[in-house]
C-alpha positions in Angstrom: 14.3 -8.9 -14.2 11.8 -10.2 -16.8 13.4 -13.7 -16.6 13.2 -13.6 -12.8 9.5 -12.7 -12.9 8.8 -15.4 -15.4 10.5 -17.9 -13.2 8.5 -16.8 -10.2 5.3 -17.3 -12.2 6.3 -20.7 -13.2 7.5 -21.7 -9.7 4.3 -20.7 -8.0 1.0 -22.4 -8.8 -2.1 -20.2 -8.9 -5.4 -21.7 -8.1 -8.2 -20.0 -10.1 -10.3 -17.7 -7.9 -14.1 -18.2 -7.8 -16.7 -16.1 -6.0 -19.3 -17.8 -3.8 -22.8 -17.6 -5.4 -25.5 -15.7 -3.6 -28.2 -17.8 -2.0 -31.2 -18.3 -4.3 -33.9 -15.8 -3.9 -31.9 -13.5 -1.6 -30.3 -10.1 -2.4 -26.6 -10.0 -2.4 -25.1 -9.3 1.0 -22.5 -7.0 -0.4 -23.3 -4.7 -3.3 -20.7 -2.6 -5.1 -21.0 0.2 -7.6 -18.4 2.1 -9.6 -18.6 5.8 -8.7 -15.7 7.4 -10.6 -12.7 6.3 -12.7 -9.5 7.7 -14.1 -9.6 8.9 -17.7 -6.9 8.8 -20.3 -4.5 11.8 -19.9 -1.7 11.3 -22.4 -0.9 9.8 -25.8 1.8 7.2 -26.1 3.6 6.6 -29.4 6.4 4.3 -28.5 9.1 4.0 -25.8 11.3 7.1 -25.7 9.2 8.9 -28.3 7.6 12.3 -27.9 4.0 12.3 -26.6 1.6 13.4 -29.3 -1.2 15.9 -28.5 -4.3 14.6 -26.9 -6.2 12.6 -25.9 -8.1 12.1 -28.1 -5.0 10.9 -29.9 -4.5 11.4 -33.6 -1.2 9.6 -33.3 -0.3 6.7 -31.0 -2.7 5.4 -28.4 -4.3 6.9 -25.3 -2.7 6.2 -22.0 -4.0 6.6 -18.4 -1.2 7.5 -16.0 -3.2 8.0 -12.8 -3.1 4.5 -11.3 -4.1 4.6 -7.6 -6.5 6.3 -5.3 -3.6 6.6 -2.9 -5.0 8.8 -0.2 -8.7 9.3 0.7 -10.7 10.9 3.5 -14.4 11.6 4.2 -15.7 14.8 5.7 -19.4 15.6 5.6 -20.9 14.4 2.3 -17.6 14.7 0.4 -14.8 12.3 -0.3 -11.5 13.9 -0.8 -8.9 11.8 -2.6 -5.5 12.1 -4.3 -3.9 9.9 -6.9 -0.6 8.3 -7.7 0.6 7.8 -11.2 2.3 4.8 -12.7 3.2 3.4 -9.3 3.9 -0.1 -10.7 6.7 1.5 -12.6 8.0 3.6 -9.8 8.0 0.6 -7.4 9.8 -1.8 -9.8 12.3 0.9 -10.6 13.1 2.0 -7.1 12.7 -1.2 -5.1 13.7 -3.8 -7.7 16.2 -1.6 -9.6 14.4 -2.2 -12.9 15.9 0.0 -15.7 15.1 -1.6 -19.0 11.8 -0.3 -20.4 8.9 -2.8 -20.5 6.1 -2.7 -23.0 3.1 -5.0 -23.4 -0.6 -4.8 -24.1 -1.4 -3.7 -20.5 1.3 -1.3 -19.5 4.5 0.6 -20.4 7.3 1.6 -18.1 9.8 3.8 -19.9 12.1 4.6 -17.0 15.1 6.6 -18.2 13.9 6.5 -21.8 10.8 8.6 -21.1 10.5 12.2 -22.4 10.3 13.3 -18.8 13.7 11.8 -18.0 15.2 13.2 -21.2 14.0 16.7 -20.3 15.4 16.3 -16.8 18.8 14.6 -17.0 19.3 14.8 -13.2 16.1 12.7 -12.6 16.8 9.2 -11.5 15.7 6.6 -14.2 13.2 5.1 -11.8 11.3 8.4 -11.8 11.0 8.5 -15.6 7.4 7.5 -15.4 6.4 10.0 -12.7 3.5 12.2 -13.5 2.0 14.9 -11.3 -0.7 13.6 -9.0 -4.3 14.9 -9.1 -6.7 15.9 -6.4 -10.5 15.3 -6.4 -13.7 15.6 -4.3 -16.7 13.3 -4.8 -20.0 14.4 -3.4 -21.8 11.2 -2.3 -25.2 12.9 -2.3 -25.1 14.6 -5.7 -22.8 12.0 -7.1 -20.5 14.7 -8.5 -16.8 14.4 -9.1 -14.8 17.6 -9.0 -11.2 18.0 -9.7 -9.3 20.3 -7.3 -5.8 20.1 -8.9 -6.1 23.5 -10.6 -6.6 25.1 -7.2 -3.1 24.1 -6.2 -1.4 24.6 -9.6 -2.8 28.2 -10.0 0.1 29.5 -8.0 3.7 28.9 -9.1 4.7 27.6 -5.6 1.8 25.2 -5.5 2.5 24.0 -9.0 6.2 23.4 -8.2 5.3 21.4 -5.0 2.6 19.3 -6.7 4.9 18.5 -9.7 7.5 17.4 -7.2 5.2 15.1 -5.3 5.5 11.3 -6.1 1.8 10.9 -5.3 -0.8 11.7 -2.7 -0.1 8.8 -0.4 -2.1 10.2 2.6 -5.3 12.2 3.1 -7.0 13.2 6.4 -9.4 15.8 7.7 -10.2 17.5 11.0 -11.8 20.7 12.3 -12.7 21.9 8.8 -9.3 21.3 7.2 -8.5 18.6 4.6 -4.9 17.4 4.2 -3.3 15.8 1.1 0.3 14.7 1.5 2.9 12.5 -0.1 6.6 11.9 -0.6 8.5 14.3 -2.8 10.6 13.1 -5.6 13.5 15.0 -3.9 13.4 12.8 -0.7 11.2 15.2 1.2 7.5 15.4 2.0 4.9 17.8 0.6 1.5 18.7 2.2 -1.5 20.5 0.8 -4.4 21.9 2.8 -8.0 22.8 1.8 -11.0 24.3 3.6 -13.4 21.4 4.0 -16.4 23.8 4.2 -15.8 26.0 1.3 -13.4 23.9 -0.8 -10.9 26.7 -0.9 -7.2 25.9 -1.2 -5.4 27.0 2.0 -1.8 26.5 1.0 1.1 24.0 0.6 4.3 23.3 2.5 7.4 21.2 2.0 8.7 19.4 5.0 12.4 18.9 4.3 13.1 16.7 7.3 10.5 14.0 6.3 10.5 11.7 3.4 7.2 9.7 3.6 3.7 9.7 4.9 0.9 7.2 4.6 -2.1 7.7 6.9 -3.9 10.1 9.3 -5.9 9.2 12.4 -8.4 11.2 14.4 -9.0 10.1 18.0 -10.3 12.0 21.0 -10.6 15.2 19.0 -7.0 15.1 17.9 -5.5 14.5 14.5 -2.3 12.4 14.2 -0.2 11.2 11.3 2.9 9.1 10.9 5.9 10.3 8.9 9.2 8.8 7.8 12.4 10.7 8.6 14.8 11.2 5.7 14.6 9.9 2.2 12.0 7.2 1.9 11.8 7.1 5.7 15.2 5.5 5.9 16.2 7.4 9.1 13.3 6.4 11.4 9.9 7.9 11.9 7.7 10.2 14.0 4.1 10.4 14.9 2.9 14.0 14.7 0.0 15.7 16.4 -1.7 18.5 14.6 -1.9 21.8 16.5 -3.0 24.0 13.7 -6.1 25.7 12.3 -7.5 26.9 9.0 -5.4 30.1 9.5 -2.3 28.0 10.3 -2.8 24.5 8.8 0.8 23.2 8.9 1.5 23.3 12.6 2.5 19.9 14.1 4.4 18.7 17.1 6.2 15.3 17.5 4.6 12.9 19.9 6.6 9.7 18.9 10.2 9.0 18.0 10.5 5.6 16.4 13.4 3.7 14.7 11.2 2.9 11.7 8.6 4.8 9.7 5.0 4.4 10.6 2.6 2.9 8.1 -1.0 2.8 9.6 -2.4 4.0 12.9 -5.2 2.8 15.1 -6.6 3.4 18.6 -6.9 0.3 20.8 -7.3 -0.1 24.5 -6.9 3.6 25.1 -3.6 3.9 23.2 -2.4 4.7 19.7 -0.8 1.7 17.9 1.2 2.0 14.7 2.5 -0.5 12.2 5.9 0.3 10.6 7.9 -0.2 7.4 11.6 -0.9 7.6 13.9 2.1 6.9 16.0 2.2 3.8 19.0 1.3 5.9 17.3 -1.8 7.1 16.6 -3.4 3.7 18.7 -6.5 4.3 21.8 -6.2 6.3 23.2 -9.8 6.4 25.1 -9.3 9.7 22.2 -7.6 11.5 21.3 -8.7 15.0 18.4 -11.2 14.5 16.5 -9.8 17.4 17.4 -6.1 17.6 15.7 -4.1 20.3 14.2 -1.8 19.5 13.9 -3.1 16.0 14.2 -0.9 13.0 12.3 -3.6 11.0 8.6 -3.9 10.5 7.0 -3.8 13.9 4.0 -2.9 16.0 4.4 0.0 18.4 2.2 1.2 21.3 1.9 4.7 22.7 1.6 5.7 26.4 -2.1 5.8 27.5 -4.0 8.6 25.9 -5.6 9.4 29.3 -2.2 10.0 31.0 -1.3 13.6 31.7 -2.7 16.1 29.2 -5.4 14.8 26.9 -4.1 12.8 23.9 -0.4 12.4 23.0 2.0 15.3 23.5 5.7 15.9 23.0 6.4 14.5 26.5 5.2 11.1 25.2 7.6 11.0 22.2 10.1 8.7 24.0 7.5 6.6 25.8 6.4 4.2 23.0 6.9 0.5 23.4 7.6 -2.0 20.7 5.1 -4.9 21.2 5.8 -7.1 18.2 8.4 -7.4 15.4 8.6 -9.6 12.2 11.7 -11.3 13.7 9.3 -13.0 16.1 7.7 -14.8 13.1 10.0 -14.9 10.1 12.9 -17.3 10.6 15.0 -16.1 7.7 16.8 -12.9 8.6 17.3 -11.5 5.1 13.6 -12.1 4.2 12.6 -10.5 7.6 14.4 -7.3 6.5 12.1 -7.1 3.5 8.8 -7.4 5.4 6.6 -4.4 5.9 3.4 -4.1 7.9 0.2 -2.6 6.6 -3.3 -2.2 7.8 -4.2 -2.5 11.4 -7.5 -2.1 13.3 -9.1 -2.6 16.7 -11.8 -5.2 16.6 -13.6 -7.3 19.2 -11.1 -6.6 21.9 -8.1 -7.4 19.7 -5.6 -5.4 17.6 -5.4 -6.9 14.1 -2.5 -6.4 11.7 -1.1 -7.8 8.5 2.1 -8.1 6.6 3.2 -6.6 3.2 5.7 -8.0 0.7 6.9 -6.1 -2.4 7.0 -8.7 -5.1 10.5 -10.1 -5.6 12.1 -7.8 -3.1 13.1 -10.7 -0.8 14.3 -12.6 -3.8 16.5 -9.9 -5.2 17.8 -9.0 -1.7 18.8 -12.7 -1.1 20.5 -12.9 -4.4 22.5 -9.7 -3.6 23.9 -11.1 -0.3 24.1 -14.8 -1.5 24.5 -14.9 -5.3 23.3 -18.3 -6.6 25.9 -20.7 -7.8 23.8 -22.2 -10.5 20.3 -22.4 -12.0 19.1 -24.8 -9.3 20.2 -22.4 -6.6 18.5 -19.5 -8.5 15.2 -21.5 -8.6 15.6 -22.4 -4.9 16.0 -18.8 -4.0 12.9 -17.8 -5.9 10.7 -20.6 -4.5 11.9 -20.1 -0.9 11.7 -16.3 -0.6 8.1 -15.7 -1.7 5.7 -14.8 1.1 2.0 -14.2 1.0 0.4 -12.0 3.6 0.1 -13.1 7.2 -2.6 -11.8 9.5 -2.1 -11.5 13.3 -4.0 -10.2 16.3 -3.1 -9.4 19.8 -4.6 -8.8 23.2 -3.2 -7.1 26.3 -0.2 -6.0 24.2 2.7 -5.0 26.4 0.9 -6.4 29.5 1.5 -9.4 31.7 -1.2 -11.4 29.9 -0.2 -10.5 26.4 -1.4 -12.9 23.7 -0.5 -12.7 20.0 -2.2 -15.1 17.6 -1.4 -15.9 14.0 -4.8 -16.1 12.2 -3.5 -16.8 8.6 0.1 -17.7 8.0 2.6 -20.6 8.4 3.9 -22.8 11.2 7.1 -23.3 9.2 8.9 -21.1 6.6 12.1 -21.6 4.6 15.3 -20.4 6.1 18.7 -20.2 4.3 21.9 -21.4 5.9 24.9 -20.0 3.9 27.3 -22.5 5.6 25.3 -25.6 4.6 26.4 -28.0 1.9 30.0 -27.1 2.2 29.5 -23.4 2.0 27.2 -23.5 -1.0 24.2 -22.9 1.2 20.9 -24.6 1.5 17.3 -24.0 2.5 15.4 -25.9 5.2 12.1 -25.5 7.0 12.2 -23.6 10.2 9.6 -23.0 12.8 7.8 -19.6 13.0 6.8 -20.2 16.6 3.1 -20.0 15.6 0.4 -22.3 14.5 -2.2 -20.5 12.3 -5.6 -20.4 13.9 -7.7 -20.3 10.7 -5.6 -21.0 7.6 -2.5 -20.6 5.4 -0.8 -17.4 4.3 -2.7 -15.1 1.9 -6.1 -16.6 3.0 -4.9 -19.6 0.9 -4.0 -17.4 -2.1 -0.2 -17.4 -2.8 -0.2 -14.1 -4.7 -1.9 -12.0 -2.0 1.1 -9.8 -1.1 -0.2 -6.6 0.6 -2.5 -6.2 3.6 -3.3 -2.7 2.4 -6.0 -1.6 4.8 -8.3 -2.7 7.6 -11.6 -1.0 8.4 -14.4 -1.9 10.8 -18.0 -1.3 9.6 -21.4 -2.7 10.8 -19.7 -4.9 13.3 -17.4 -6.5 10.7 -13.7 -6.2 10.0 -12.9 -5.7 6.4 -9.4 -6.5 5.1 -8.2 -5.1 1.7 -5.4 -6.8 -0.1 -3.3 -6.7 -3.3 -3.1 -9.7 -5.6 -0.2 -9.7 -8.1 -1.1 -12.9 -10.0 -2.1 -10.8 -13.1 1.4 -9.3 -13.3 3.1 -12.7 -12.7 1.0 -14.6 -15.2 1.3 -12.0 -17.9 5.0 -12.1 -17.7 5.0 -15.9 -17.7 2.7 -16.2 -20.8 4.2 -13.4 -22.8 1.0 -13.2 -24.8 -1.2 -11.0 -22.6 -2.7 -12.0 -19.3 -6.1 -10.6 -20.3 -6.7 -13.8 -22.3 -7.0 -15.7 -19.0 -10.5 -16.0 -17.3 -11.2 -12.7 -15.5 -12.1 -14.3 -12.1 -8.5 -15.5 -11.8 -7.3 -11.9 -11.2 -8.0 -8.8 -9.2 -7.5 -7.7 -5.6 -9.3 -9.5 -2.9 -11.5 -8.1 -0.1 -12.1 -10.3 3.0 -14.3 -9.8 6.0 -14.3 -11.1 9.6 -18.0 -11.3 10.7 -16.9 -11.8 14.3 -13.7 -12.1 16.3 -14.7 -15.8 16.8 -15.0 -16.7 13.2 -12.5 -17.0 10.3 -12.5 -14.5 7.4 -14.5 -15.1 4.3 -14.2 -13.5 0.8 -16.4 -10.5 -0.1 -14.9 -10.4 -3.6 -11.8 -11.9 -5.3 -11.8 -10.2 -8.7 -11.1 -6.5 -8.2 -14.8 -5.5 -7.5 -15.9 -5.5 -11.1 -12.6 -5.0 -12.8 -9.9 -7.7 -12.7 -7.3 -5.2 -13.7 -7.7 -3.6 -10.2 -4.9 -5.6 -8.6 -5.6 -4.2 -5.2 -7.9 -2.2 -2.8 -5.5 0.5 -1.8 -7.7 2.4 0.7 -11.1 2.2 2.5 -13.2 4.6 4.5 -16.4 3.7 6.2 -19.7 5.6 6.7 -22.3 3.5 8.5 -23.1 0.5 6.3 -21.2 1.9 3.4 -17.5 1.6 2.5 -15.8 3.7 -0.1 -12.9 1.9 -1.7 -10.0 3.4 -3.6 -8.7 0.9 -6.1 -5.1 0.4 -7.5 -4.9 -0.3 -11.2 -1.6 0.5 -13.1 -2.6 -0.9 -16.5 -1.9 2.4 -18.2 -2.4 1.1 -21.8 -5.8 -0.5 -21.2 -7.9 2.4 -22.5 -10.1 1.0 -25.2 -13.7 0.8 -24.1 -14.7 -1.2 -27.2 -12.6 -4.3 -26.6 -13.4 -7.1 -24.2 -10.8 -6.1 -21.6 -11.6 -3.6 -18.8 -9.8 -0.3 -18.5 -6.8 0.7 -16.5 -6.5 3.6 -14.0 -7.8 4.3 -10.6 -11.4 3.6 -9.6 -13.6 4.8 -6.7 -16.0 2.1 -5.7 -18.9 2.1 -3.2 -19.6 -1.1 -1.2 -22.9 -1.4 0.6 -23.2 -3.9 3.4 -26.7 -5.5 3.8 -27.3 -5.3 7.6 -29.1 -8.7 7.8 
């Protein structure tokens, strides 16, 4: 795996990122401020070794496990958010089947060698770096951070559920109830509820039939969420409508039955739209129908009209959703198409916008599984031809007679593999995507932008939050420590569309003050203010006295100058 990553870093050329200078004599149009940050929570003394007491650490070095602000919601003056720990390790272990521990100046992934795994022999190796997530509130007026984890862990049942949660991947709030939810390490889904007014813990519940959850949506006085069915959402997905209350917070009904798990949700043209991730069973079947209908692959789905029948979506609407777009309409290579996911989507200027997501190296490893390279040249060709940066689309009159889907950032041609070419050896060639990008190339021109994590509208602008994995790739290529490279090269990128008639431009390309923030995982808007939840898995970067920023999640406030 390390050799593969190094080869990718060598094969792809990274152009250094630079931020546009502010006009002389004018205040910055976008101002950001760090509100809160993860603190070291463990001591590390070598792969497979016991964890010394601390921090502070008399032995070993301090480590910060909590990596992402994974789910966040705003109610009143308080942000409620939950974290995910060591998600870089969990993703590489589960998705890329990494098993050999990795250790460098920035992070450690112990996998099956960790003390957690040794104490729990039935735990899969990819979960060896799992740590219990944490829950917080942040009062935006008093600027006070309060941890809420103990409210859950005070009861044995709450402690057991939170310990068995991979991370708080979703947060939402409605009618005085705040929800935290995330996939369980046992292929189920766990949910926790709080009273938004008093801050009191209302209870927790395990949903055995579900295996994933990502976002909540409030529309027309109704709270919705999307869940994956089965382990990791491998058996399809549902959209749920909340029918509960503070007295009964875990009451939901199913209002959509889908062949793939929902990712994000948005209201557009009087309907709910969802983007989806492929199920585990759709991760790369070589003999799959290239245009299945309905597709279990990454797609955009549209609900029946919210105004039809009873207000909002109801159980009678569960079978009435329409697939309006699929990745197979764009990606010409079938194996690679099976590895796509869709992320953020938003209604803006009369269009529905959405973007793609690409787990680093997932397409490469999947291709090599189905078509093992015959030699080094074939290996390099597979690496170079399976990499994808994000593509951004928008659509109007989706599902209607005048439907129009535009590719804003992407490619007119992409590599496609023909296993029968060259006498059965196989060969890559350029194939049409069926689109011409309106504004520019994939990744807004940056080849390492791999996730369209979230889209939010604020002050008449559409903000697009991404992940940039160049820091990971360059570190593994150099072998000496990526932090030696100039800081502006790295960090997650935030883009903005000022108008539906203009291309996007960069707000920031360097992690909003910390280039170890490789992505903006989440955003919520309040007037001209956006609150950003950052992703930063550099769990060994905890020294405040060196010239490298620190690892762990960050909560950032971005203010938009309404000029």
